[in-house]
C-alpha positions as CSV (number, residue, x, y, z in Angstrom):
1,M,121.7,107.4,122.4
2,I,120.9,104.3,119.7
3,S,120.8,104.8,115.5
4,P,118.0,104.1,113.4
5,F,120.2,102.5,111.5
6,D,122.0,99.8,113.9
7,L,119.6,96.7,114.0
8,Q,122.0,94.6,116.0
9,G,120.4,93.2,118.8
10,R,117.3,94.2,118.1
11,A,116.8,92.1,115.2
12,G,119.9,90.7,114.9
13,L,121.0,92.2,111.9
14,S,123.7,94.9,111.8
15,A,122.8,97.8,108.6
16,K,125.0,96.3,106.6
17,E,123.2,93.1,106.4
18,L,120.1,94.9,106.3
19,A,121.5,97.2,103.2
20,Q,122.9,93.4,101.5
21,R,119.7,91.9,102.1
22,A,117.8,95.0,100.3
23,E,120.6,94.8,97.4
24,S,120.4,91.1,97.0
25,L,116.2,91.3,96.8
26,I,116.7,93.9,93.8
27,R,119.9,93.1,92.1
28,Q,117.4,88.9,91.8
29,S,114.7,91.0,90.4
30,S,113.9,91.5,86.8
31,N,112.1,94.6,87.6
32,R,113.4,97.2,90.0
33,Y,110.1,99.4,89.9
34,L,107.6,96.6,91.0
35,T,110.2,95.0,94.0
36,T,110.2,98.5,95.3
37,V,106.3,98.7,95.2
38,R,106.2,95.0,96.6
39,I,108.4,96.0,99.9
40,A,106.5,99.4,100.3
41,Y,103.2,97.5,100.2
42,R,104.5,95.0,102.7
43,A,105.7,97.6,105.0
44,K,102.4,99.4,104.7
45,Q,100.4,96.0,105.9
46,R,103.1,95.3,108.6
47,R,102.4,99.1,110.0
48,F,98.8,98.4,110.0
49,D,98.9,95.1,111.5
50,D,101.1,96.8,113.9
51,F,98.4,99.8,114.4
52,D,95.5,97.5,115.2
53,G,97.6,95.9,117.9
54,L,97.8,92.5,116.0
55,L,101.6,92.4,116.1
56,E,103.4,93.2,119.6
57,D,105.6,96.6,119.8
58,S,108.5,95.7,117.2
59,P,111.5,97.7,117.5
60,I,112.6,96.8,113.8
61,K,110.1,99.5,111.6
62,P,107.9,98.0,108.7
63,V,110.1,98.9,106.1
64,Q,113.2,96.9,107.1
65,R,110.7,93.9,108.4
66,A,108.9,94.4,104.8
67,V,112.7,93.7,103.6
68,I,113.8,90.7,105.9
69,E,111.0,88.9,105.3
70,L,110.8,89.1,101.3
71,S,114.7,88.4,101.6
72,D,113.8,85.0,103.6
73,E,111.0,84.2,101.0
74,Q,113.2,84.5,98.0
75,D,116.4,82.5,99.9
76,Q,113.5,80.2,101.2
77,P,110.6,79.2,99.4
78,D,110.4,76.1,100.9
79,L,109.5,77.7,104.5
80,L,106.3,79.5,102.4
81,P,102.7,77.4,103.5
82,G,101.3,75.8,100.4
C-alpha cells in the first residue's frame, strides 16, 4: 500500500521536500494566516477543476498541488504571465 505522504514517483517530490516547500512559503510570508488561506483557496480551485474534468486525473491531492504551485510562483516569479 502506498502511503498518502509518499509523493516520490507521483509528483517527483518526497514528503520531506513538500514539507520544506510549505515551510518556505510560511517562513517567507508576512502573514501566516493569509498564506494558509491562499493555499486552501488554491486547493479548492484545483479540486473543482478536477471535479469538472478540466484536469486529468492527478494522483496528487489538491492541497499538495497548491503548495507546489505557490512555492514555484514564489521561487520563480519570472515564469508568471504578464
